[in-house]
C-alpha positions in Angstrom: 72.1 81.9 170.2 73.1 78.4 169.6 69.2 77.5 170.4 68.3 80.2 168.4 69.9 78.9 165.3 68.8 75.5 166.0 65.0 76.9 165.9 65.5 78.2 162.6 67.4 75.1 160.8 64.0 72.9 162.1 61.6 75.6 161.3 63.4 76.1 158.0 63.5 72.1 157.1 59.6 71.7 158.3 58.5 74.4 155.8 61.3 73.2 153.1 58.9 69.9 153.2 55.9 71.8 152.7 53.9 71.4 149.5 51.9 73.7 147.7 49.0 72.2 145.3 48.0 74.3 142.1 49.0 77.7 140.6 47.0 80.8 140.2 49.0 81.6 136.7 51.0 80.6 134.4 52.7 83.1 132.0 55.2 82.4 129.5 58.3 80.5 131.5 56.8 82.0 134.7 54.3 80.4 137.3 52.7 82.4 140.3 51.2 81.7 144.1 49.4 83.0 146.2 48.8 82.0 150.2 52.8 80.6 150.4 55.2 81.2 154.0 57.4 83.3 153.7 60.1 82.3 150.9 63.2 84.3 150.1 64.7 86.1 146.6 66.2 83.6 144.5 65.0 80.3 146.7 65.3 77.0 144.3 62.0 76.0 143.7 60.8 72.1 143.0 57.8 71.6 140.6 56.4 68.4 140.0 53.3 68.0 137.2 50.6 66.1 137.5 52.9 62.9 135.5 54.9 63.2 138.4 57.6 64.7 136.1 60.2 67.9 138.4 61.5 71.0 137.1 63.2 73.1 138.7 62.7 77.1 139.2 63.9 79.6 141.1 61.5 82.5 143.2 61.9 85.9 141.3 59.7 88.0 143.3 58.4 87.7 147.0 55.8 89.4 148.9 52.7 88.8 151.4 50.7 88.5 148.1 52.2 86.6 145.9 55.4 84.8 144.9 56.7 85.0 141.4 58.7 81.8 139.9 60.5 81.5 136.8 60.7 77.8 135.7 64.3 76.8 134.1 63.1 74.3 131.8 60.2 76.0 130.7 56.1 75.2 131.8 55.8 73.5 128.7 52.6 70.7 130.2 52.4 72.4 133.5 48.6 73.0 134.4 47.4 75.4 137.3 45.9 72.9 139.3 47.8 69.7 138.6 51.2 71.3 139.3 52.5 70.8 142.8 55.4 73.1 144.2 58.1 72.8 147.2 60.2 76.0 148.2 63.5 74.1 148.9 64.3 76.7 151.8 67.9 77.2 149.8 69.4 78.6 146.6 70.2 77.1 143.7 73.4 75.1 144.0 76.2 73.5 141.6 77.9 70.2 142.4 81.8 71.4 141.9 84.5 69.3 141.1 87.9 69.4 139.0 86.5 66.2 137.5 84.3 68.3 135.2 87.0 69.4 133.2 86.3 67.7 130.3 82.5 67.5 130.5 79.8 68.8 128.5 76.5 70.5 130.2 73.9 72.2 130.1 72.9 75.6 131.2 71.8 74.0 134.9 75.1 72.0 135.4 73.4 68.6 133.8 75.3 66.4 131.5 75.0 66.7 128.1 78.1 64.2 127.4 76.2 60.9 128.0 78.6 60.8 131.2 77.4 60.6 134.7 76.5 63.3 136.9 79.2 65.3 138.6 79.8 64.3 142.4 81.0 67.4 143.6 83.3 68.2 146.3 81.3 70.7 147.9 78.0 72.5 146.9 78.3 76.1 145.9 75.2 78.9 145.6 75.7 79.5 141.8 74.7 83.2 142.6 78.0 83.5 144.0 79.5 85.2 147.3 80.7 88.5 147.3 84.5 89.4 147.3 85.8 92.2 150.0 87.1 95.3 147.2 90.1 95.4 149.7 90.8 91.4 149.3 91.6 91.6 145.4 94.7 92.0 143.7 95.2 94.0 140.7 95.9 92.1 137.4 99.4 92.5 135.9 100.2 89.1 134.3 100.3 88.8 130.4 97.8 86.4 129.0 99.3 85.0 125.6 96.6 84.3 123.3 98.6 83.7 119.9 96.5 86.3 118.0 98.9 89.4 117.1 96.3 92.0 117.1 95.2 91.1 121.1 98.7 90.4 122.5 100.3 93.3 120.6 97.7 96.0 121.0 94.6 95.0 123.1 96.9 93.0 125.8 94.7 90.5 127.9 95.6 90.2 131.5 94.9 87.5 134.4 92.1 88.2 135.8 90.8 91.1 133.5 87.6 91.3 132.0 87.8 91.9 128.4 84.5 91.4 126.2 84.6 91.2 122.5 82.0 92.9 120.6 80.9 91.6 117.5 77.9 91.5 115.1 75.9 89.0 113.1 77.6 86.9 111.0 81.2 87.6 112.0 83.6 85.3 113.4 83.5 85.8 116.7 83.1 81.9 117.7 86.3 81.4 115.4 88.1 84.1 117.7 86.6 82.3 120.9 87.5 78.9 120.2 91.1 79.9 119.0 91.5 81.9 122.2 90.3 78.7 124.1 92.7 76.5 122.2 95.8 78.8 122.3 95.1 80.8 125.8 98.1 80.5 128.3 100.3 82.1 130.9 103.5 83.8 129.7 106.0 81.6 131.9 103.9 79.8 134.3 103.9 75.9 134.5 100.6 76.1 137.0 97.7 74.7 135.9 95.5 76.5 133.2 91.9 76.1 132.3 88.9 77.3 130.5 85.3 77.3 131.1 83.0 77.8 128.2 79.2 79.1 128.4 77.6 79.3 125.6 73.9 80.6 125.9 70.9 80.5 123.1 73.5 79.0 120.0 72.4 76.6 117.3 73.4 73.4 117.1 75.7 73.4 114.6 77.9 76.0 116.6 77.5 73.5 119.7 78.8 71.5 117.6 81.7 73.4 116.4 83.2 74.3 119.9 83.2 70.5 121.2 84.7 69.3 117.8 87.4 72.0 117.7 88.5 71.4 121.0 88.3 67.5 120.8 90.8 67.5 117.5 93.0 70.6 119.6 93.5 68.0 122.2 92.7 70.8 124.6 89.0 69.1 126.1 90.5 68.1 129.0 90.8 71.4 130.2 87.8 73.0 129.3 84.4 72.6 130.9 81.6 73.4 128.5 78.3 74.4 129.3 75.7 74.9 126.3 72.6 76.2 126.7 71.1 75.5 123.0 68.4 77.9 120.8 66.0 75.1 121.4 66.1 75.0 125.0 64.0 77.4 127.3 65.0 80.6 127.0 65.1 81.3 130.9 67.6 79.1 131.3 70.0 81.4 129.4 70.1 83.3 132.4 71.4 81.0 134.8 74.1 79.2 132.2 76.7 82.0 132.8 75.8 81.6 136.6 76.9 78.0 136.9 79.8 78.5 134.7 81.3 81.0 136.9 80.3 78.7 139.9 82.6 76.1 138.6 85.3 78.5 137.8 85.4 80.4 141.2 85.6 76.6 143.0 88.6 75.7 140.4 90.4 79.4 141.3 89.8 79.8 144.8 89.9 75.9 145.8 92.2 74.4 143.4 94.3 77.1 142.5 93.6 77.1 138.9 94.1 79.9 136.4 90.5 79.9 134.6 89.7 81.5 131.5 85.9 81.9 131.1 84.2 82.7 128.0 80.9 83.7 127.3 79.2 83.9 124.1 76.5 85.5 123.3 75.7 87.9 126.1 73.3 89.8 123.7 71.0 86.4 124.2 71.6 86.3 127.8 70.5 90.1 128.1 67.3 89.3 125.8 66.2 86.4 128.2 66.0 89.5 130.9 64.6 91.4 128.7 61.6 88.9 128.0 61.4 88.0 131.9 60.9 91.4 132.4 57.9 92.3 130.1 55.9 89.5 131.5 56.4 90.5 134.8 54.9 94.0 134.1 58.3 95.8 134.6 58.6 99.5 133.7 61.1 99.1 130.8 64.0 101.2 130.5 66.3 101.8 126.8 65.2 99.5 123.8 62.7 97.3 126.5 65.1 96.3 128.2 65.2 96.5 132.6 66.3 99.3 134.4 68.5 96.9 136.4 70.6 95.5 133.2 73.5 97.4 134.2 73.9 96.0 138.1 72.7 92.4 136.4 75.7 92.2 134.0 77.9 93.7 137.0 77.0 90.4 139.5 78.7 88.7 136.1 81.5 90.5 135.2 82.9 91.4 138.4 82.8 87.3 139.5 86.6 87.9 137.7 89.8 88.8 139.3 92.3 87.7 142.0 92.5 87.8 145.9 95.1 88.0 147.6 96.6 85.3 149.1 95.1 82.7 146.7 97.0 81.1 143.9 94.3 80.8 141.2 92.8 83.3 139.5 89.5 84.4 137.1 89.8 86.1 133.5 87.0 87.0 131.3 86.3 87.0 128.0 82.2 87.8 127.2 81.1 87.7 123.5 78.4 89.7 122.5 77.1 90.8 119.2 75.7 93.7 118.6 72.0 94.5 117.5 72.7 96.1 113.9 76.5 96.4 114.9 75.3 99.5 116.8 78.4 100.1 119.5 75.7 102.7 121.4 73.6 100.0 122.0 72.4 99.3 125.9 74.4 95.6 125.5 77.6 96.8 124.4 77.0 100.4 126.0 76.6 99.6 129.7 79.4 96.3 129.0 81.9 99.1 128.3 81.5 101.0 131.9 82.0 97.3 133.6 84.2 95.6 131.9 88.1 97.2 131.0 88.2 97.7 126.9 86.7 95.9 124.6 87.8 94.0 121.2 85.5 95.7 118.4 85.1 93.8 115.2 84.9 95.7 112.2 82.3 94.4 109.4 84.5 96.3 106.6 87.7 94.0 107.2 85.9 90.9 107.5 84.2 91.5 103.5 87.8 92.1 102.6 89.0 88.6 104.2 90.7 89.8 107.1 90.8 87.1 110.2 90.3 87.8 113.1 88.5 91.8 111.7 89.3 93.5 115.2 89.0 97.1 114.2 92.6 98.7 115.3 91.2 102.1 116.7 88.3 101.3 118.6 89.5 98.3 120.7 91.9 98.7 123.7 92.7 96.9 126.9 92.8 99.2 129.9 94.9 97.0 132.0 97.5 96.5 129.2 100.0 98.8 130.5 100.2 97.0 133.9 101.5 93.6 132.1 103.2 94.6 129.6 107.1 95.7 129.2 110.4 94.1 130.3 110.3 90.9 132.2 106.6 90.4 131.1 106.7 90.8 127.4 109.3 92.2 125.9 111.2 96.0 126.9 110.4 97.5 123.4 106.3 96.5 123.6 104.6 99.4 125.5 106.1 101.7 122.9 105.8 99.6 120.3 102.1 99.4 120.3 101.8 103.1 121.0 103.4 103.7 117.8 100.9 101.3 115.9 97.8 103.2 117.4 99.1 106.7 115.8 100.4 105.4 112.7 97.3 103.3 111.9 94.9 106.4 113.2 96.7 108.3 110.4 96.0 105.7 108.0 92.2 106.1 108.6 93.0 110.1 107.9 94.5 109.3 105.0 92.6 106.9 103.4 89.4 109.0 104.1 91.2 112.0 102.4 92.0 109.6 99.6 88.0 108.9 99.0 87.7 112.4 98.3 90.4 113.7 96.4 91.8 110.8 94.8 94.8 108.6 95.5 96.5 110.4 92.6 96.7 113.4 94.7 98.2 111.9 97.6 101.8 112.9 98.4 104.6 110.3 99.0 104.6 110.2 102.5 100.5 109.7 102.3 101.2 106.7 99.9 103.9 105.4 102.4 101.3 105.7 104.6 98.7 103.4 102.8 101.1 100.9 101.9 101.6 100.8 105.9 98.2 100.2 106.4 97.3 97.8 103.9 100.7 95.7 105.4 99.4 96.4 108.8 95.9 94.7 108.1 97.3 91.7 105.8 100.3 90.5 108.0 99.5 91.8 111.4 96.1 91.8 112.1 95.5 88.9 109.3 96.3 85.2 110.2 95.0 81.8 109.9 92.4 80.6 112.5 94.8 77.9 113.7 98.4 80.3 114.0 99.1 80.3 117.2 102.3 83.8 117.4 104.3 83.6 120.3 104.5 87.4 121.6 108.0 87.5 120.2 106.6 86.9 116.4 103.9 89.3 117.0 106.5 92.5 118.2 108.9 91.2 115.4 106.1 91.5 113.0 104.7 94.8 114.3 108.5 96.5 113.4 108.7 95.0 109.8 105.2 96.4 108.6 106.5 99.3 110.7 109.8 100.1 108.6 107.6 100.6 105.6 107.2 104.1 107.5 110.6 106.7 107.2 112.3 106.5 110.3 111.6 110.2 111.3 107.5 109.2 111.3 108.4 106.8 114.3 108.0 109.4 117.3 106.5 107.2 120.0 109.8 104.5 120.0 113.0 105.1 121.5 116.2 106.0 119.7 117.4 102.3 121.3 114.4 100.7 120.1 115.3 102.1 116.7 118.7 101.0 116.5 117.9 97.3 117.5 114.9 97.1 115.5 113.8 99.2 112.7 114.5 97.5 109.4 115.2 94.7 110.7 
């Protein structure tokens, strides 16, 4: 076995040094080669143009007849006869180190802040390593974001993947930056870090994130990976993978609790669709490739906790729903993979409510296991249930009022209307720099619920009513 392994390594080294001159075809960000040696799927490729400038690519498809390579920096300036190609014999790797916190990188992990390239403690495959499902630990620890509608009703749990479904023009960037600034594990003094991946964002958006973190003094515990709108779109497909690779090192090697924020996943999926179209694949729903679900799952499942390992990875992916359509393939498939969603409502935004989080479509499936006594507060589970129930009735009353008019409503219905207004303006709405503790959030919830008659609060206990109602 030792001799076979040695022979394999020698052959791989020999082939990795073999260079091919000329391309058979260039199509968008893809290049095609024929008559190569056997190469591996997602193998790293080094391309050199006729001026000697090098750029990296990755094998997308391989067969006996041809090899398809996606070029991360784009194919502009490449010519078919003047380009040489060398297969590296290994996947794309990222040098990872804790010193990358406080730095800004592009989608491939190259510095954008003027600093030196990272000298890694180790080099990790950006595609990640599979995690044995049996080794996973069930998420239970509460993460306080300081945002009442999330902490109180859609609680984020350490190790969870909880996406934000937004729309064009809605303040998802502001919410992402606020969560990054304020998120912390309650009662935990251990290391906490944030890895932020932005895909296809404009320059002003990238500057907003960087300035926001610098002003608040949290940049030293944040690593930013920015793939800008004028960068090659193909780079967006690798950006979340490089970000998650660093997160895995910080969590599983350095014992840190890492929050990964990824925006905008819609731009990532558009790049997948572009590549799929160029490859001539049979399209699925809305033209997206049939493997969109498995590709997204490959990213989202890189979150969680592992038994015996102190660190953890929590994901907060953000996507803009085309035409605010929650049944669109991107949010639809994301909802199947993740543990809930936070949904933005355009009507609330038009009424000046920030964050415009819709109360009823939003949910956190792991919330029940991370709240209550010794985690948040003993009244939290019943209180959240009561908020959902009461606000649901508010929606029914508003629909009724739109038909018969508010003057025809009963006295109880008017109280519910008053509660709904207070709930949105006092509990949901808050400033973009306002950081509420979980105690403040729950006290606010009781304050707005106290507008309703006590006999209407059927989902909380007598003891909870005695201690908090009307206070």
